py3Dmol code that shows the C-alpha trace and the ligand (Angstrom):
import py3Dmol

protein = """\
ATOM      1  CA  MET A   1       8.654 -56.537  44.905  1.00  0.00           C
ATOM      2  CA  LYS A   2       8.412 -57.570  41.233  1.00  0.00           C
ATOM      3  CA  ARG A   3       9.501 -54.993  38.775  1.00  0.00           C
ATOM      4  CA  HIS A   4       7.557 -54.600  35.480  1.00  0.00           C
ATOM      5  CA  PRO A   5       9.381 -53.306  32.536  1.00  0.00           C
ATOM      6  CA  GLY A   6       8.467 -49.658  32.259  1.00  0.00           C
ATOM      7  CA  ILE A   7       6.896 -48.176  29.166  1.00  0.00           C
ATOM      8  CA  GLY A   8      10.084 -46.343  28.353  1.00  0.00           C
ATOM      9  CA  GLN A   9      12.070 -49.558  28.453  1.00  0.00           C
ATOM     10  CA  ARG A  10       9.618 -51.289  26.145  1.00  0.00           C
ATOM     11  CA  VAL A  11       9.700 -48.399  23.710  1.00  0.00           C
ATOM     12  CA  SER A  12      13.467 -48.356  23.601  1.00  0.00           C
ATOM     13  CA  LEU A  13      13.478 -52.101  23.041  1.00  0.00           C
ATOM     14  CA  ALA A  14      11.077 -51.644  20.142  1.00  0.00           C
ATOM     15  CA  ILE A  15      13.272 -48.904  18.719  1.00  0.00           C
ATOM     16  CA  ALA A  16      16.354 -51.009  19.007  1.00  0.00           C
ATOM     17  CA  PHE A  17      14.536 -53.877  17.261  1.00  0.00           C
ATOM     18  CA  ALA A  18      13.298 -51.640  14.464  1.00  0.00           C
ATOM     19  CA  ALA A  19      16.807 -50.215  13.998  1.00  0.00           C
ATOM     20  CA  ALA A  20      18.275 -53.683  13.824  1.00  0.00           C
ATOM     21  CA  SER A  21      15.750 -54.878  11.305  1.00  0.00           C
ATOM     22  CA  ALA A  22      16.376 -51.728   9.198  1.00  0.00           C
ATOM     23  CA  LEU A  23      20.084 -52.511   9.245  1.00  0.00           C
ATOM     24  CA  CYS A  24      19.452 -56.118   8.131  1.00  0.00           C
ATOM     25  CA  ALA A  25      17.086 -54.921   5.447  1.00  0.00           C
ATOM     26  CA  SER A  26      19.580 -52.484   3.944  1.00  0.00           C
ATOM     27  CA  ALA A  27      22.436 -54.952   4.192  1.00  0.00           C
ATOM     28  CA  SER A  28      20.410 -57.543   2.203  1.00  0.00           C
ATOM     29  CA  GLY A  29      19.184 -54.852  -0.186  1.00  0.00           C
ATOM     30  CA  GLU A  30      15.644 -55.608   0.921  1.00  0.00           C
ATOM     31  CA  GLY A  31      14.718 -51.923   1.048  1.00  0.00           C
ATOM     32  CA  ARG A  32      14.944 -51.716  -2.709  1.00  0.00           C
ATOM     33  CA  ASP A  33      13.405 -54.914  -3.869  1.00  0.00           C
ATOM     34  CA  GLY A  34      11.524 -56.141  -0.825  1.00  0.00           C
ATOM     35  CA  PRO A  35       7.796 -55.692  -0.115  1.00  0.00           C
ATOM     36  CA  ASP A  36       8.316 -52.099   0.970  1.00  0.00           C
ATOM     37  CA  ARG A  37      10.017 -51.078  -2.289  1.00  0.00           C
ATOM     38  CA  ASP A  38       7.332 -48.635  -3.404  1.00  0.00           C
ATOM     39  CA  ARG A  39       7.897 -46.459  -0.350  1.00  0.00           C
ATOM     40  CA  GLY A  40      11.485 -46.039  -1.390  1.00  0.00           C
ATOM     41  CA  ASP A  41      14.516 -46.176   0.858  1.00  0.00           C
ATOM     42  CA  ARG A  42      16.676 -43.243   1.872  1.00  0.00           C
ATOM     43  CA  HIS A  43      18.902 -43.718  -1.192  1.00  0.00           C
ATOM     44  CA  ASP A  44      15.791 -43.587  -3.387  1.00  0.00           C
ATOM     45  CA  GLN A  45      14.475 -40.441  -1.685  1.00  0.00           C
ATOM     46  CA  SER A  46      17.262 -38.243  -2.960  1.00  0.00           C
ATOM     47  CA  GLN A  47      16.987 -39.718  -6.432  1.00  0.00           C
ATOM     48  CA  ILE A  48      13.155 -39.287  -6.428  1.00  0.00           C
ATOM     49  CA  LYS A  49      13.596 -35.619  -5.481  1.00  0.00           C
ATOM     50  CA  ARG A  50      16.240 -35.112  -8.155  1.00  0.00           C
ATOM     51  CA  GLY A  51      14.123 -37.004 -10.629  1.00  0.00           C
ATOM     52  CA  PHE A  52      11.237 -34.519 -10.304  1.00  0.00           C
ATOM     53  CA  GLU A  53      13.694 -31.587 -10.545  1.00  0.00           C
ATOM     54  CA  ILE A  54      15.110 -32.738 -13.868  1.00  0.00           C
ATOM     55  CA  VAL A  55      11.911 -33.465 -15.750  1.00  0.00           C
ATOM     56  CA  PRO A  56      12.595 -31.329 -18.815  1.00  0.00           C
ATOM     57  CA  PRO A  57      10.576 -28.067 -19.012  1.00  0.00           C
ATOM     58  CA  GLY A  58       7.572 -28.530 -21.242  1.00  0.00           C
ATOM     59  CA  VAL A  59       7.167 -32.217 -20.377  1.00  0.00           C
ATOM     60  CA  ALA A  60       3.883 -32.263 -18.361  1.00  0.00           C
ATOM     61  CA  LEU A  61       3.618 -35.404 -16.242  1.00  0.00           C
ATOM     62  CA  ASN A  62       0.250 -37.034 -15.581  1.00  0.00           C
ATOM     63  CA  LEU A  63       0.524 -38.580 -12.095  1.00  0.00           C
ATOM     64  CA  VAL A  64      -3.099 -39.704 -11.907  1.00  0.00           C
ATOM     65  CA  GLY A  65      -3.131 -43.382 -10.996  1.00  0.00           C
ATOM     66  CA  LYS A  66       0.674 -43.546 -10.863  1.00  0.00           C
ATOM     67  CA  ASN A  67       3.033 -44.371  -8.066  1.00  0.00           C
ATOM     68  CA  ARG A  68       4.703 -41.049  -7.405  1.00  0.00           C
ATOM     69  CA  ALA A  69       7.893 -42.419  -5.895  1.00  0.00           C
ATOM     70  CA  LEU A  70       8.410 -44.733  -8.891  1.00  0.00           C
ATOM     71  CA  VAL A  71       7.748 -41.854 -11.310  1.00  0.00           C
ATOM     72  CA  GLY A  72      10.404 -39.721  -9.637  1.00  0.00           C
ATOM     73  CA  LEU A  73      12.931 -42.522  -9.537  1.00  0.00           C
ATOM     74  CA  GLY A  74      12.114 -43.362 -13.139  1.00  0.00           C
ATOM     75  CA  SER A  75      12.657 -39.762 -14.164  1.00  0.00           C
ATOM     76  CA  TYR A  76      16.003 -39.804 -12.400  1.00  0.00           C
ATOM     77  CA  ILE A  77      17.074 -42.878 -14.355  1.00  0.00           C
ATOM     78  CA  VAL A  78      15.653 -41.883 -17.778  1.00  0.00           C
ATOM     79  CA  ASN A  79      16.885 -38.272 -17.643  1.00  0.00           C
ATOM     80  CA  THR A  80      20.397 -39.214 -16.536  1.00  0.00           C
ATOM     81  CA  SER A  81      20.913 -42.329 -18.737  1.00  0.00           C
ATOM     82  CA  GLY A  82      20.951 -41.041 -22.260  1.00  0.00           C
ATOM     83  CA  CYS A  83      17.506 -42.287 -23.324  1.00  0.00           C
ATOM     84  CA  ILE A  84      16.746 -38.944 -24.922  1.00  0.00           C
ATOM     85  CA  ASP A  85      19.947 -38.959 -26.955  1.00  0.00           C
ATOM     86  CA  CYS A  86      18.600 -41.875 -28.897  1.00  0.00           C
ATOM     87  CA  HIS A  87      14.788 -41.679 -28.417  1.00  0.00           C
ATOM     88  CA  SER A  88      14.248 -37.924 -29.065  1.00  0.00           C
ATOM     89  CA  HIS A  89      15.000 -36.535 -32.499  1.00  0.00           C
ATOM     90  CA  PRO A  90      16.392 -33.990 -32.448  1.00  0.00           C
ATOM     91  CA  SER A  91      17.239 -34.249 -28.736  1.00  0.00           C
ATOM     92  CA  TYR A  92      17.356 -30.489 -28.259  1.00  0.00           C
ATOM     93  CA  ALA A  93      15.222 -27.600 -29.503  1.00  0.00           C
ATOM     94  CA  PRO A  94      16.791 -25.087 -31.915  1.00  0.00           C
ATOM     95  CA  GLY A  95      19.188 -22.838 -29.988  1.00  0.00           C
ATOM     96  CA  GLY A  96      19.126 -25.180 -26.994  1.00  0.00           C
ATOM     97  CA  ASP A  97      21.916 -27.686 -27.783  1.00  0.00           C
ATOM     98  CA  PRO A  98      24.402 -27.949 -24.907  1.00  0.00           C
ATOM     99  CA  PHE A  99      26.912 -29.549 -27.322  1.00  0.00           C
ATOM    100  CA  GLN A 100      26.991 -26.142 -29.120  1.00  0.00           C
ATOM    101  CA  GLY A 101      27.560 -24.346 -25.872  1.00  0.00           C
ATOM    102  CA  GLN A 102      23.894 -23.189 -25.799  1.00  0.00           C
ATOM    103  CA  PRO A 103      21.754 -23.238 -22.665  1.00  0.00           C
ATOM    104  CA  GLU A 104      19.928 -26.607 -22.740  1.00  0.00           C
ATOM    105  CA  ILE A 105      16.394 -26.812 -24.065  1.00  0.00           C
ATOM    106  CA  VAL A 106      15.269 -30.383 -24.374  1.00  0.00           C
ATOM    107  CA  ASN A 107      13.001 -30.962 -27.376  1.00  0.00           C
ATOM    108  CA  ALA A 108       9.849 -31.450 -25.356  1.00  0.00           C
ATOM    109  CA  ALA A 109       7.716 -31.572 -28.519  1.00  0.00           C
ATOM    110  CA  GLN A 110       9.363 -34.827 -29.525  1.00  0.00           C
ATOM    111  CA  TYR A 111      10.291 -36.057 -26.015  1.00  0.00           C
ATOM    112  CA  LEU A 112      11.007 -39.820 -26.306  1.00  0.00           C
ATOM    113  CA  SER A 113       8.851 -40.151 -29.491  1.00  0.00           C
ATOM    114  CA  GLY A 114      11.662 -41.979 -31.225  1.00  0.00           C
ATOM    115  CA  GLY A 115      12.762 -41.374 -34.858  1.00  0.00           C
ATOM    116  CA  ARG A 116      16.566 -41.324 -34.565  1.00  0.00           C
ATOM    117  CA  GLN A 117      17.989 -43.475 -37.302  1.00  0.00           C
ATOM    118  CA  PHE A 118      21.039 -45.717 -36.819  1.00  0.00           C
ATOM    119  CA  GLY A 119      21.612 -47.153 -40.299  1.00  0.00           C
ATOM    120  CA  PRO A 120      18.635 -49.446 -40.899  1.00  0.00           C
ATOM    121  CA  PHE A 121      17.381 -49.131 -37.280  1.00  0.00           C
ATOM    122  CA  THR A 122      15.107 -46.446 -35.943  1.00  0.00           C
ATOM    123  CA  SER A 123      14.613 -45.770 -32.257  1.00  0.00           C
ATOM    124  CA  ALA A 124      11.167 -46.587 -30.970  1.00  0.00           C
ATOM    125  CA  ASN A 125       8.534 -44.206 -29.732  1.00  0.00           C
ATOM    126  CA  ILE A 126       8.513 -45.103 -26.066  1.00  0.00           C
ATOM    127  CA  THR A 127       5.738 -42.614 -24.982  1.00  0.00           C
ATOM    128  CA  PRO A 128       2.468 -44.153 -23.825  1.00  0.00           C
ATOM    129  CA  ASP A 129       0.134 -45.414 -26.551  1.00  0.00           C
ATOM    130  CA  TYR A 130      -3.655 -44.711 -26.586  1.00  0.00           C
ATOM    131  CA  ALA A 131      -4.093 -47.299 -23.767  1.00  0.00           C
ATOM    132  CA  GLY A 132      -1.335 -45.622 -21.705  1.00  0.00           C
ATOM    133  CA  LYS A 133       1.242 -48.413 -22.318  1.00  0.00           C
ATOM    134  CA  PRO A 134       4.809 -47.079 -22.998  1.00  0.00           C
ATOM    135  CA  ALA A 135       5.876 -48.248 -26.485  1.00  0.00           C
ATOM    136  CA  GLY A 136       2.647 -50.279 -26.425  1.00  0.00           C
ATOM    137  CA  LEU A 137       4.258 -52.707 -23.995  1.00  0.00           C
ATOM    138  CA  THR A 138       2.747 -54.118 -20.779  1.00  0.00           C
ATOM    139  CA  LEU A 139       5.058 -54.010 -17.742  1.00  0.00           C
ATOM    140  CA  ALA A 140       5.810 -57.696 -18.199  1.00  0.00           C
ATOM    141  CA  GLU A 141       6.658 -57.175 -21.856  1.00  0.00           C
ATOM    142  CA  PHE A 142       8.734 -54.099 -21.051  1.00  0.00           C
ATOM    143  CA  LEU A 143      10.755 -56.086 -18.477  1.00  0.00           C
ATOM    144  CA  ALA A 144      11.232 -58.900 -20.965  1.00  0.00           C
ATOM    145  CA  VAL A 145      12.413 -56.544 -23.728  1.00  0.00           C
ATOM    146  CA  LEU A 146      14.920 -54.841 -21.413  1.00  0.00           C
ATOM    147  CA  ARG A 147      16.188 -58.115 -19.957  1.00  0.00           C
ATOM    148  CA  THR A 148      16.434 -60.127 -23.173  1.00  0.00           C
ATOM    149  CA  GLY A 149      16.465 -57.650 -26.085  1.00  0.00           C
ATOM    150  CA  HIS A 150      13.583 -59.539 -27.689  1.00  0.00           C
ATOM    151  CA  ASP A 151      10.237 -57.770 -28.168  1.00  0.00           C
ATOM    152  CA  PRO A 152       7.567 -60.455 -27.844  1.00  0.00           C
ATOM    153  CA  LYS A 153       5.720 -58.773 -30.702  1.00  0.00           C
ATOM    154  CA  ASP A 154       8.658 -59.343 -33.115  1.00  0.00           C
ATOM    155  CA  PRO A 155       9.311 -62.669 -34.872  1.00  0.00           C
ATOM    156  CA  PRO A 156      11.100 -65.235 -32.715  1.00  0.00           C
ATOM    157  CA  GLY A 157      14.873 -64.750 -32.574  1.00  0.00           C
ATOM    158  CA  THR A 158      14.758 -61.032 -33.396  1.00  0.00           C
ATOM    159  CA  LEU A 159      16.903 -58.925 -31.049  1.00  0.00           C
ATOM    160  CA  LEU A 160      17.111 -55.152 -30.632  1.00  0.00           C
ATOM    161  CA  GLN A 161      20.359 -54.149 -32.317  1.00  0.00           C
ATOM    162  CA  VAL A 162      21.042 -50.597 -31.104  1.00  0.00           C
ATOM    163  CA  MET A 163      19.177 -50.287 -27.831  1.00  0.00           C
ATOM    164  CA  PRO A 164      21.754 -50.956 -25.010  1.00  0.00           C
ATOM    165  CA  TRP A 165      19.564 -53.655 -23.402  1.00  0.00           C
ATOM    166  CA  PRO A 166      22.571 -55.779 -22.284  1.00  0.00           C
ATOM    167  CA  THR A 167      23.539 -52.937 -19.903  1.00  0.00           C
ATOM    168  CA  PHE A 168      20.190 -51.329 -19.051  1.00  0.00           C
ATOM    169  CA  GLY A 169      18.633 -54.778 -18.585  1.00  0.00           C
ATOM    170  CA  LYS A 170      20.957 -55.468 -15.632  1.00  0.00           C
ATOM    171  CA  LYS A 171      19.137 -52.939 -13.460  1.00  0.00           C
ATOM    172  CA  THR A 172      17.016 -54.203 -10.588  1.00  0.00           C
ATOM    173  CA  GLU A 173      13.352 -54.974 -11.300  1.00  0.00           C
ATOM    174  CA  HIS A 174      12.576 -52.050  -9.009  1.00  0.00           C
ATOM    175  CA  ASP A 175      14.566 -49.627 -11.248  1.00  0.00           C
ATOM    176  CA  LEU A 176      13.137 -50.986 -14.465  1.00  0.00           C
ATOM    177  CA  THR A 177       9.601 -50.810 -13.035  1.00  0.00           C
ATOM    178  CA  ALA A 178      10.365 -47.164 -12.151  1.00  0.00           C
ATOM    179  CA  ILE A 179      11.437 -46.441 -15.716  1.00  0.00           C
ATOM    180  CA  TYR A 180       8.156 -47.963 -16.891  1.00  0.00           C
ATOM    181  CA  GLU A 181       6.125 -45.931 -14.424  1.00  0.00           C
ATOM    182  CA  TYR A 182       7.818 -42.684 -15.521  1.00  0.00           C
ATOM    183  CA  LEU A 183       7.172 -43.527 -19.160  1.00  0.00           C
ATOM    184  CA  ARG A 184       3.515 -44.043 -18.290  1.00  0.00           C
ATOM    185  CA  ALA A 185       3.419 -40.543 -16.923  1.00  0.00           C
ATOM    186  CA  ILE A 186       4.933 -38.577 -19.842  1.00  0.00           C
ATOM    187  CA  PRO A 187       2.776 -37.159 -22.614  1.00  0.00           C
ATOM    188  CA  SER A 188       1.668 -39.576 -25.371  1.00  0.00           C
ATOM    189  CA  LEU A 189       3.064 -38.482 -28.730  1.00  0.00           C
ATOM    190  CA  PRO A 190       2.666 -39.805 -32.298  1.00  0.00           C
ATOM    191  CA  ASN A 191       5.738 -41.371 -33.865  1.00  0.00           C
ATOM    192  CA  ASN A 192       8.226 -38.695 -34.854  1.00  0.00           C
ATOM    193  CA  PRO A 193       7.133 -37.479 -38.260  1.00  0.00           C
ATOM    194  CA  ASN A 194      10.699 -36.478 -39.255  1.00  0.00           C
ATOM    195  CA  PRO A 195      13.009 -39.353 -38.528  1.00  0.00           C
ATOM    196  CA  GLY A 196      16.715 -38.829 -39.206  1.00  0.00           C
ATOM    197  CA  PRO A 197      20.234 -39.692 -38.149  1.00  0.00           C
TER     198      PRO A 197
END
"""
ligand_1 = """\
43
HEC
C 22.222 -45.902 -28.205
C 20.905 -45.472 -28.412
C 19.838 -45.858 -27.387
C 19.797 -45.573 -26.068
C 20.836 -44.851 -25.237
C 18.529 -46.019 -25.599
N 17.800 -46.649 -26.621
Fe 16.079 -47.625 -26.433
N 16.137 -48.176 -28.402
C 17.109 -47.714 -29.309
C 16.780 -48.200 -30.636
C 17.468 -47.823 -31.965
C 15.592 -48.992 -30.524
C 14.906 -49.742 -31.656
C 15.259 -51.196 -31.712
C 16.701 -51.518 -31.924
O 17.563 -51.241 -31.091
O 17.018 -52.154 -32.916
C 15.288 -48.970 -29.067
C 14.224 -49.669 -28.493
C 13.743 -49.435 -27.239
C 12.607 -50.158 -26.679
C 11.849 -51.257 -27.315
C 10.599 -50.736 -27.924
C 9.808 -51.865 -28.570
O 8.643 -51.643 -28.843
O 10.335 -52.953 -28.688
C 12.430 -49.633 -25.400
C 11.389 -49.995 -24.360
C 13.490 -48.670 -25.158
N 14.319 -48.606 -26.286
C 13.642 -47.910 -23.996
C 14.798 -47.164 -23.701
C 15.087 -46.546 -22.436
C 14.074 -46.480 -21.282
C 16.297 -46.023 -22.476
C 17.066 -45.249 -21.394
C 17.209 -45.967 -20.159
C 16.818 -46.271 -23.850
N 15.863 -46.945 -24.509
C 18.056 -45.886 -24.295
C 18.188 -46.928 -29.015
C 18.557 -46.526 -27.754
"""
view = py3Dmol.view(width=600, height=400)
view.addModel(protein, "pdb")
view.setStyle({"model": 0}, {"cartoon": {"style": "trace"}})
view.addModel(ligand_1, "xyz")
view.setStyle({"model": 1}, {"stick": {}})
view.zoomTo()
view.show()
């Protein structure tokens, strides 16, 4: 009598196949930059969760029309990479400066609205503009600025001089896209009215 493979056998074959492909995908890094990237891999999941936990109090995110996983990952990167040290001025609210031993209160009122001066250079307002574009940049322009240090709106040959684009620009396109998505979700603010060092 001929034996047909039982359902159970087929299911376990399918599981073995899925597991093997998942292994290949993570070995080749496909989980992060492959077609499934927006679903996030397991590594992303803990960062996404942490990302939402560390959005500074007072910074209200607008998730409408945004990719939630990318926003969370973007928050994780932005809020653990020193962006606020240079792009929020002052970085902390009065009485909330961790460098003075005070319990941290991020300056939500100026969150990422720029205005910190480095000699002749002033950090940019990287909150969304009236059209919802962070720093007024499209995603393609944002990726180009981070990768090359050149803002396509500046005269040819101009390079950002303070912004650590040579290091931040080495991140994966997935990570840079997540930063952009997070910046799309934060409140839009006018340029910092009181720039300073
Ligand atoms: C060491 C200070 C510093 C840090 C850290 C920093 N930036 Fe900047 N960034 C600047 C300054 C200053 C400028 C203005 C141009 C320049 O560098 O000359 C700038 C410019 C930019 C621009 C270009 C805006 C435009 O319109 O061209 C973007 C986008 C940006 N920063 C995003 C970020 C993000 C996101 C982070 C964190 C991952 C970050 N920056 C961290 C100092 C910093």
